[in-house]
C-alpha positions in Angstrom: -15.6 18.5 16.8 -18.5 16.9 18.7 -20.7 14.0 17.7 -23.6 16.4 17.3 -21.7 18.2 14.5 -21.6 15.0 12.5 -25.1 14.0 13.3 -26.5 17.4 12.3 -25.3 17.0 8.7 -28.0 16.2 6.2 -26.9 13.7 3.6 -28.3 14.5 0.2 -27.3 11.9 -2.5 -26.0 13.5 -5.7 -27.8 13.2 -9.0 -26.3 9.9 -10.2 -27.3 8.1 -7.0 -30.8 9.5 -7.2 -31.1 8.3 -10.8 -30.0 4.8 -9.7 -32.9 4.5 -7.1 -34.8 2.0 -9.2 -31.7 -0.2 -9.7 -30.9 -0.1 -6.0 -34.5 -1.0 -5.2 -34.2 -4.0 -7.6 -31.0 -5.1 -6.0 -32.3 -5.0 -2.4 -35.8 -6.3 -3.0 -34.6 -9.9 -2.8 -34.3 -11.0 0.8 -31.5 -13.4 0.2 -29.4 -11.0 -1.8 -30.1 -8.3 0.8 -28.8 -10.6 3.6 -25.7 -11.6 1.7 -24.9 -8.0 0.9 -25.2 -7.0 4.6 -22.7 -9.7 5.5 -20.4 -8.5 2.8 -20.8 -4.9 4.1 -19.8 -6.3 7.5 -16.5 -7.6 6.2 -15.7 -4.3 4.5 -16.4 -2.3 7.7 -14.3 -4.7 9.8 -11.4 -4.4 7.3 -11.6 -0.6 7.3 -11.6 -0.6 11.1 -8.3 -2.6 11.2 -6.7 -0.2 8.7 -7.8 2.8 10.8 -6.4 1.2 14.0 -3.1 0.8 12.1 -3.3 4.5 11.0 -3.7 5.5 14.6 -0.5 3.6 15.5 1.5 5.4 12.7 0.4 9.0 13.0 2.4 11.4 15.1 -0.6 13.7 15.6 -2.3 13.2 19.0 -5.7 14.6 17.9 -5.7 12.4 14.7 -4.8 9.4 16.8 -7.9 9.8 19.0 -10.1 10.4 16.0 -8.8 7.4 14.1 -9.3 5.2 17.1 -12.9 6.5 17.5 -13.4 6.0 13.7 -12.0 2.4 14.0 -14.4 1.6 16.9 -17.3 2.9 14.8 -16.3 0.7 11.9 -16.2 -2.4 14.1 -19.6 -1.5 15.6 -21.0 -1.1 12.0 -19.6 -4.5 11.1 -21.4 -6.1 14.1 -24.7 -4.3 13.2 -24.5 -5.5 9.6 -23.5 -9.0 10.6 -26.2 -9.3 13.2 -28.9 -8.0 10.8 -27.7 -10.1 7.9 -27.7 -13.3 9.8 -31.1 -12.5 11.3 -32.5 -11.7 7.9 -31.2 -14.9 6.3 -32.4 -17.1 9.1 -35.9 -15.7 8.9 -36.3 -16.7 5.2 -38.0 -20.0 4.5 -36.2 -21.2 1.3 -32.8 -20.4 -0.2 -32.7 -17.9 -3.0 -32.3 -19.2 -6.5 -30.0 -16.4 -7.6 -26.4 -15.8 -6.4 -26.0 -12.6 -8.3 -25.2 -9.8 -5.8 -24.7 -6.8 -8.2 -21.8 -5.6 -6.2 -20.8 -3.1 -8.9 -24.3 -1.5 -8.7 -24.7 -1.5 -4.9 -21.1 -1.8 -3.5 -21.8 -0.4 0.0 -18.8 1.3 1.6 -15.5 0.8 -0.2 -13.5 1.2 3.0 -9.9 2.1 2.3 -10.1 0.3 -1.0 -6.9 -1.7 -0.3 -5.0 1.5 0.4 -1.5 0.9 1.9 -1.9 2.8 5.1 1.8 2.4 6.0 2.7 4.3 2.8 0.4 7.3 3.2 0.8 10.6 5.0 -1.8 12.1 7.2 -2.8 14.5 4.4 -3.3 11.8 1.7 -5.0 9.4 4.1 -7.4 12.1 5.3 -8.3 13.2 1.7 -9.0 9.6 0.7 -11.0 9.0 3.9 -13.1 12.1 3.4 -14.1 11.1 -0.2 -14.7 7.5 0.8 -16.9 8.5 3.8 -18.8 11.0 1.7 -19.5 8.5 -1.0 -20.6 5.9 1.6 -22.9 8.4 3.3 -24.6 9.3 0.1 -24.9 5.6 -0.9 -26.3 4.5 2.6 -28.8 7.4 2.4 -30.1 5.9 -0.9 -30.2 2.4 0.7 -32.2 3.7 3.6 -34.7 5.2 1.3 -35.3 2.2 -0.9 -35.7 -0.2 2.2 -39.2 1.0 3.1 -40.4 -2.6 3.1 -37.7 -3.7 5.6 -37.8 -1.3 8.6 -35.3 -3.3 10.6 -32.6 -3.1 8.0 -33.6 0.5 7.3 -32.9 1.4 11.0 -29.4 -0.2 10.7 -28.6 2.1 7.8 -30.1 5.1 9.6 -27.9 4.5 12.7 -24.8 4.0 10.6 -25.5 7.0 8.5 -25.2 9.3 11.5 -21.7 8.0 12.1 -20.8 8.4 8.4 -21.8 12.0 8.5 -19.5 12.6 11.5 -16.6 10.8 9.7 -17.2 12.8 6.6 -17.1 16.1 8.6 -14.1 15.3 10.8 -11.9 14.1 7.9 -12.5 17.3 6.0 -11.9 19.5 9.0 -8.7 17.7 9.9 -7.4 17.7 6.3 -7.8 21.5 6.3 -5.9 21.7 9.6 -3.1 19.4 8.6 -2.7 20.8 5.0 -4.1 24.4 5.1 -2.6 25.4 1.8 -2.7 22.1 -0.1 -5.8 20.3 1.0 -7.6 21.0 -2.4 -4.7 19.4 -4.3 -4.9 16.4 -1.9 -8.6 16.0 -2.6 -8.0 16.3 -6.4 -5.5 13.5 -6.4 -7.6 11.3 -4.1 -10.6 11.8 -6.3 -8.6 10.9 -9.4 -7.3 7.8 -7.7 -10.9 6.8 -6.8 -12.1 7.4 -10.4 -9.3 5.3 -11.7 -10.1 2.4 -9.4 -13.8 2.8 -10.3 -12.9 2.5 -13.9 -10.8 -0.6 -13.2 -13.7 -2.2 -11.4 -16.1 -1.5 -14.2 -13.6 -2.7 -16.8 -13.1 -5.9 -14.8 -16.8 -6.5 -14.5 -17.3 -5.8 -18.3 -14.4 -8.1 -19.2 -16.0 -10.8 -17.0 -19.3 -10.3 -18.7 -17.8 -10.4 -22.2 -15.9 -13.6 -21.3 -19.1 -15.3 -20.1 -20.9 -14.4 -23.3 -18.1 -15.7 -25.5 -17.9 -19.0 -23.6 -21.7 -19.3 -23.8 -21.6 -18.8 -27.6 -18.8 -21.4 -27.9 -20.9 -23.9 -26.0 -24.2 -23.1 -27.7 -23.0 -22.4 -31.3 -19.5 -23.8 -32.0 -19.5 -27.1 -30.0 -22.8 -28.3 -31.7 -21.4 -27.3 -35.0 -18.2 -29.3 -34.5 -20.2 -32.2 -33.2 -22.4 -32.2 -36.3 -19.4 -32.0 -38.6 -17.8 -34.9 -36.8 -20.9 -37.0 -37.2 -21.2 -36.1 -40.8 -17.6 -37.1 -41.4 -18.0 -40.4 -39.5 -20.9 -41.4 -41.9 -18.5 -41.3 -44.9 -16.1 -43.8 -43.2 -16.5 -47.5 -44.0 -17.3 -49.8 -41.2 -14.7 -52.0 -39.7 -10.9 -52.1 -40.0 -9.5 -50.9 -43.4 -5.8 -51.0 -44.4 -4.9 -47.9 -46.3 -2.0 -48.7 -48.7 0.3 -50.3 -46.1 3.6 -51.8 -47.4 3.7 -55.6 -46.9 6.1 -56.7 -44.3 9.4 -58.3 -45.7 9.9 -61.9 -45.1 13.7 -61.8 -45.6 14.9 -58.8 -43.6 14.5 -57.5 -40.1 13.3 -54.0 -41.2 12.0 -54.9 -44.7 
């Protein structure tokens, strides 16, 4: 498979990603948030590159070893592109942003290997997971490129990386069919189910965090003032000074009364 094969693929985001265009635009419109997200993308790409280098060490397939190493080099180069652009963007802004909200569950970038244990995977399961991950990343980056019309420099970074993502998406699918000619569909099914489960866990965690923040806010805004008011009201009923309340007089004849 040549590089041209990957570059020739046209990435067309699926319906959900297209529906989320306005949300992605809102996420990336803030320069500080955009810069921080690029630095976070760089960390994910670098981590994925290390996992792929490890996969190249473990596989016994010579062709896969070369492709994994090529893929790992691409991920490291992507990390450097994101890191360089993120730092340049943040250094060009005049004042720090007031918001630290990054909306990672709305615009997560590439998931990488999603904490997959590379040592415990076979070539078939790893290729299936990689294919789905690269396809999702390619569709997502295509959306990011389109919503960044106001930032041509960052847009060019995504356009360059997108060409590599297309190649990664194509080679992983082709190699999966070669390694598992009769069972590649089942591998893709289980890999897709695993990604859906992890996606559910991410959404559930984010929702639980949001609910926890709302409950704590209600406690501070509603319950604490109520308890403070009740305490002050109770204090008003108390007489001033020290008051003895039915204490038994001390005995003058015995040690313990």
